[in-house]
PAMARVO-571924 format. One record per residue (C-alpha): x, y, z; residue number from 1. Coordinates in nm, 4 decimals, padded with zeros to 6 digits. Layout:
! residues N
X / Y / Z / NUM
...
This chain:
! residues 232
-00.0627 / 02.0090 / -00.3639 / 1
00.1587 / 02.0498 / -00.0170 / 2
00.1304 / 01.6824 / 00.1526 / 3
00.2121 / 01.5741 / 00.4914 / 4
00.4371 / 01.2999 / 00.5928 / 5
00.4710 / 01.1077 / 00.9861 / 6
00.8040 / 00.9988 / 01.0414 / 7
00.8549 / 00.7022 / 01.3055 / 8
01.1816 / 00.5832 / 01.3937 / 9
01.3685 / 00.5490 / 01.6770 / 10
01.7428 / 00.6894 / 01.5072 / 11
01.7293 / 01.0864 / 01.6198 / 12
01.9700 / 01.1526 / 01.3345 / 13
01.8196 / 00.9464 / 01.0917 / 14
01.4651 / 01.1285 / 01.1236 / 15
01.6174 / 01.4365 / 01.1134 / 16
01.7985 / 01.3503 / 00.7713 / 17
01.4628 / 01.2303 / 00.6764 / 18
01.2765 / 01.5094 / 00.7453 / 19
01.5372 / 01.7411 / 00.5965 / 20
01.4858 / 01.5917 / 00.2479 / 21
01.0794 / 01.5678 / 00.2794 / 22
01.0775 / 01.9353 / 00.3818 / 23
01.2806 / 02.0100 / 00.0980 / 24
01.0506 / 01.8466 / -00.1538 / 25
00.7279 / 02.0812 / 00.0198 / 26
00.6320 / 01.8036 / 00.2761 / 27
00.4927 / 01.8815 / 00.6042 / 28
00.6493 / 01.7118 / 00.8588 / 29
00.5770 / 01.5494 / 01.1653 / 30
00.7708 / 01.2971 / 01.3608 / 31
00.8052 / 01.0234 / 01.6555 / 32
01.0872 / 00.7889 / 01.8107 / 33
00.8487 / 00.5815 / 01.9816 / 34
00.5773 / 00.3277 / 01.9650 / 35
00.3152 / 00.4990 / 02.1388 / 36
00.4171 / 00.8739 / 02.0461 / 37
00.3487 / 00.7617 / 01.6364 / 38
00.0257 / 00.6047 / 01.7447 / 39
-00.0800 / 00.9627 / 01.9049 / 40
00.0780 / 01.2155 / 01.6243 / 41
-00.0804 / 00.9864 / 01.3741 / 42
-00.4445 / 01.0015 / 01.5143 / 43
-00.3674 / 01.3693 / 01.5607 / 44
-00.2245 / 01.4963 / 01.2179 / 45
-00.3438 / 01.2551 / 00.9872 / 46
-00.0950 / 01.3058 / 00.7216 / 47
-00.1226 / 01.2116 / 00.3647 / 48
00.2125 / 00.9336 / 00.4092 / 49
00.4028 / 00.7526 / 00.7202 / 50
00.7194 / 00.6418 / 00.6772 / 51
00.7309 / 00.3970 / 00.9785 / 52
01.0147 / 00.1852 / 01.0986 / 53
00.9718 / -00.1494 / 01.2399 / 54
01.1832 / -00.1843 / 01.5328 / 55
01.0661 / 00.0413 / 01.8025 / 56
01.0064 / 00.1362 / 02.1539 / 57
00.7145 / 00.0895 / 02.3500 / 58
00.4738 / -00.0677 / 02.0309 / 59
00.6471 / -00.1385 / 01.7223 / 60
00.5954 / -00.1296 / 01.3484 / 61
00.4076 / -00.3921 / 01.3238 / 62
00.1479 / -00.3049 / 01.5882 / 63
00.1314 / 00.0263 / 01.4899 / 64
00.0603 / -00.0775 / 01.1194 / 65
-00.2094 / -00.2989 / 01.2687 / 66
-00.3674 / -00.0514 / 01.4387 / 67
-00.2830 / 00.2069 / 01.1568 / 68
-00.5204 / 00.0019 / 00.9099 / 69
-00.7854 / -00.0499 / 01.1584 / 70
-00.8288 / 00.2960 / 01.1752 / 71
-00.7728 / 00.4301 / 00.8331 / 72
-00.6219 / 00.3567 / 00.4888 / 73
-00.2891 / 00.6357 / 00.4981 / 74
00.0062 / 00.4868 / 00.3354 / 75
00.2948 / 00.3548 / 00.4668 / 76
00.6295 / 00.3050 / 00.4105 / 77
00.7969 / 00.0877 / 00.6079 / 78
01.1859 / 00.1348 / 00.6679 / 79
01.3370 / -00.1861 / 00.8167 / 80
01.7414 / -00.2871 / 00.8666 / 81
01.6033 / -00.6371 / 00.8024 / 82
01.6754 / -00.7832 / 00.4477 / 83
01.4841 / -01.1067 / 00.5031 / 84
01.1690 / -01.1503 / 00.3166 / 85
00.9706 / -01.3106 / 00.5743 / 86
00.9620 / -00.9602 / 00.7582 / 87
00.8895 / -00.7465 / 00.4089 / 88
00.5980 / -00.9542 / 00.3256 / 89
00.4722 / -00.9470 / 00.7123 / 90
00.4586 / -00.5953 / 00.6759 / 91
00.2923 / -00.6249 / 00.3362 / 92
00.0487 / -00.8499 / 00.4087 / 93
-00.0171 / -00.6081 / 00.7006 / 94
-00.1135 / -00.3255 / 00.4685 / 95
00.2127 / -00.1499 / 00.4320 / 96
00.2547 / -00.0427 / 00.0806 / 97
00.6124 / -00.0166 / 00.0105 / 98
00.8939 / -00.0778 / 00.1764 / 99
01.3347 / 00.0667 / 00.1980 / 100
01.5959 / -00.1885 / 00.3258 / 101
01.7833 / 00.0196 / 00.5584 / 102
02.1081 / 00.1671 / 00.4922 / 103
01.8940 / 00.3903 / 00.2079 / 104
01.9212 / 00.7096 / 00.0499 / 105
01.7090 / 00.9567 / 00.1776 / 106
01.6004 / 01.0440 / -00.2026 / 107
01.5063 / 00.6935 / -00.2359 / 108
01.2394 / 00.7275 / 00.0645 / 109
01.1177 / 01.0062 / -00.0926 / 110
01.1477 / 00.9621 / -00.4032 / 111
00.8811 / 00.6219 / -00.3375 / 112
00.6956 / 00.7849 / -00.1601 / 113
00.6066 / 01.0241 / -00.3900 / 114
00.5610 / 00.7447 / -00.6007 / 115
00.2772 / 00.6157 / -00.3457 / 116
00.0805 / 00.9239 / -00.3404 / 117
00.0916 / 00.9457 / -00.7075 / 118
-00.0765 / 00.6595 / -00.7860 / 119
-00.2951 / 00.6907 / -00.5009 / 120
-00.4475 / 01.0317 / -00.6424 / 121
-00.4162 / 00.8717 / -00.9744 / 122
-00.6439 / 00.5798 / -00.8571 / 123
-00.9483 / 00.8651 / -00.7238 / 124
-00.9076 / 01.0484 / -01.0791 / 125
-00.8757 / 00.8233 / -01.3238 / 126
-01.1878 / 00.6741 / -01.4044 / 127
-01.5406 / 00.8228 / -01.3174 / 128
-01.7592 / 00.5139 / -01.3499 / 129
-01.8411 / 00.2554 / -01.0535 / 130
-01.8114 / -00.1104 / -01.2232 / 131
-02.0100 / -00.4267 / -01.0601 / 132
-01.8976 / -00.7856 / -01.0421 / 133
-02.0320 / -01.0206 / -00.9156 / 134
-02.0420 / -00.9300 / -00.5563 / 135
-01.7997 / -00.6985 / -00.6098 / 136
-01.8794 / -00.2970 / -00.6784 / 137
-01.5821 / -00.1285 / -00.7342 / 138
-01.5914 / 00.2934 / -00.6872 / 139
-01.2564 / 00.4179 / -00.8950 / 140
-01.3702 / 00.8164 / -00.8494 / 141
-01.4200 / 00.7197 / -00.4536 / 142
-01.1031 / 00.4729 / -00.4316 / 143
-01.3747 / 00.2440 / -00.3141 / 144
-01.4415 / -00.1548 / -00.3245 / 145
-01.7856 / -00.2899 / -00.1393 / 146
-01.8622 / -00.6520 / -00.0987 / 147
-02.2233 / -00.7419 / -00.0738 / 148
-02.2652 / -00.3819 / 00.0388 / 149
-02.0367 / -00.3655 / 00.2831 / 150
-01.7263 / -00.1316 / 00.2371 / 151
-01.3995 / -00.3315 / 00.2386 / 152
-01.0962 / -00.1795 / 00.3765 / 153
-00.7748 / -00.1973 / 00.0850 / 154
-00.4773 / -00.0322 / 00.1177 / 155
-00.4208 / 00.1712 / -00.2029 / 156
-00.1510 / -00.0525 / -00.3247 / 157
-00.4640 / -00.3017 / -00.3040 / 158
-00.7042 / -00.0796 / -00.4631 / 159
-00.4366 / -00.0200 / -00.7394 / 160
-00.4071 / -00.3732 / -00.8665 / 161
-00.7590 / -00.4510 / -00.7967 / 162
-00.8036 / -00.1420 / -01.0937 / 163
-00.5168 / -00.2747 / -01.3222 / 164
-00.6990 / -00.5935 / -01.2860 / 165
-01.0724 / -00.5101 / -01.3012 / 166
-01.0144 / -00.3244 / -01.6473 / 167
-00.9686 / -00.6065 / -01.8618 / 168
-01.1194 / -00.8782 / -01.6890 / 169
-00.9584 / -01.2250 / -01.8177 / 170
-00.6574 / -01.0111 / -01.9152 / 171
-00.3575 / -01.2051 / -01.7193 / 172
-00.1075 / -00.9939 / -01.5884 / 173
00.2314 / -01.0732 / -01.5317 / 174
00.4127 / -00.9973 / -01.1843 / 175
00.6879 / -00.7591 / -01.3428 / 176
00.3346 / -00.5460 / -01.5113 / 177
00.1451 / -00.5330 / -01.1753 / 178
00.4795 / -00.3779 / -01.0737 / 179
00.5190 / -00.0987 / -01.3162 / 180
00.1576 / -00.0368 / -01.2936 / 181
00.1360 / 00.0752 / -00.9143 / 182
00.4414 / 00.1822 / -00.9088 / 183
00.5414 / 00.3357 / -01.2350 / 184
00.8906 / 00.2219 / -01.2341 / 185
00.9994 / -00.0584 / -01.0964 / 186
01.1897 / -00.1886 / -00.8355 / 187
01.4713 / -00.4596 / -00.7642 / 188
01.3390 / -00.7826 / -00.6047 / 189
00.9323 / -00.5927 / -00.5772 / 190
00.7955 / -00.8126 / -00.7822 / 191
00.8046 / -01.0874 / -00.4908 / 192
00.5886 / -00.8863 / -00.3004 / 193
00.3089 / -00.8437 / -00.5597 / 194
00.2348 / -01.2252 / -00.4266 / 195
00.1772 / -01.0759 / -00.0839 / 196
-00.0506 / -00.8098 / -00.2034 / 197
-00.2408 / -01.0824 / -00.4233 / 198
-00.2895 / -01.2794 / -00.0833 / 199
-00.4614 / -00.9888 / 00.1160 / 200
-00.6763 / -00.9230 / -00.1597 / 201
-00.8191 / -01.2864 / -00.1713 / 202
-00.8702 / -01.2859 / 00.1726 / 203
-01.0644 / -00.9363 / 00.1977 / 204
-01.2525 / -00.9819 / -00.1678 / 205
-01.3036 / -01.4165 / -00.1988 / 206
-01.5438 / -01.6130 / -00.0088 / 207
-01.2783 / -01.8798 / -00.0170 / 208
-00.9297 / -01.7492 / -00.0443 / 209
-00.8334 / -02.0992 / -00.0922 / 210
-01.0685 / -02.1558 / -00.4105 / 211
-01.0075 / -01.7882 / -00.5380 / 212
-01.3373 / -01.7091 / -00.7714 / 213
-01.2180 / -01.3511 / -00.9088 / 214
-00.8092 / -01.3005 / -00.8357 / 215
-00.6920 / -01.6365 / -01.0433 / 216
-00.3452 / -01.7263 / -01.0846 / 217
-00.1802 / -01.7843 / -01.3790 / 218
00.0960 / -02.0411 / -01.2924 / 219
00.4325 / -01.9485 / -01.4865 / 220
00.2415 / -01.6167 / -01.6362 / 221
00.0471 / -01.4272 / -01.3545 / 222
-00.2823 / -01.2940 / -01.2382 / 223
-00.5954 / -01.2232 / -01.3979 / 224
-00.9191 / -01.1067 / -01.2563 / 225
-01.1998 / -01.3546 / -01.3408 / 226
-01.5741 / -01.2934 / -01.4153 / 227
-01.6998 / -01.1554 / -01.7093 / 228
-01.9986 / -01.0499 / -01.5408 / 229
-01.9430 / -00.6646 / -01.5894 / 230
-02.1602 / -00.3917 / -01.5111 / 231
-02.1365 / 00.0170 / -01.5801 / 232
């Protein structure tokens, strides 16, 4: 299967380098160097993945992330020159699936993009049935979650976390276990970002995110999905 990627960064040398590495791996690529151009390209091309720098002229990467998430669940891999955890968590809370901090190896960017696409594809194919837990319906084949019958907009990473937690409701999964499941292999420091994804999911799935009834924190251990009323 041939994938497509839109690469967004105002550094023309960097985008050309990334484009070369992605195309060597068989990707069809498009490039944008500022925010408005990026949104136009994303809407036209509808790529399989977006490689997105945060610091852009026009509209910045955070705003692009917001707009993309309002329209689609295309995976987003953030590029950031800032090594501050707060910036990364903000991006993840806005719906990005992963991040790479500059300077980076182009091979690492391609590898992470392929992991995101692989796990997204696996999520859709792993199960053919749908399940119902409480007022949530989860269809693994369609990659869909519905709350009270209404479709919930989740990112591929968020869906992958739900897939893991709902496979065995009540089982506690550590952050490292979740990282290894959603990434296929763990990246240093990524465990801390699991909390951001969990916060996003609670906001989307829970009636009261501050008093969750589904995604429960087991302090000192990790997370579990409560609710044993599971119907195929």
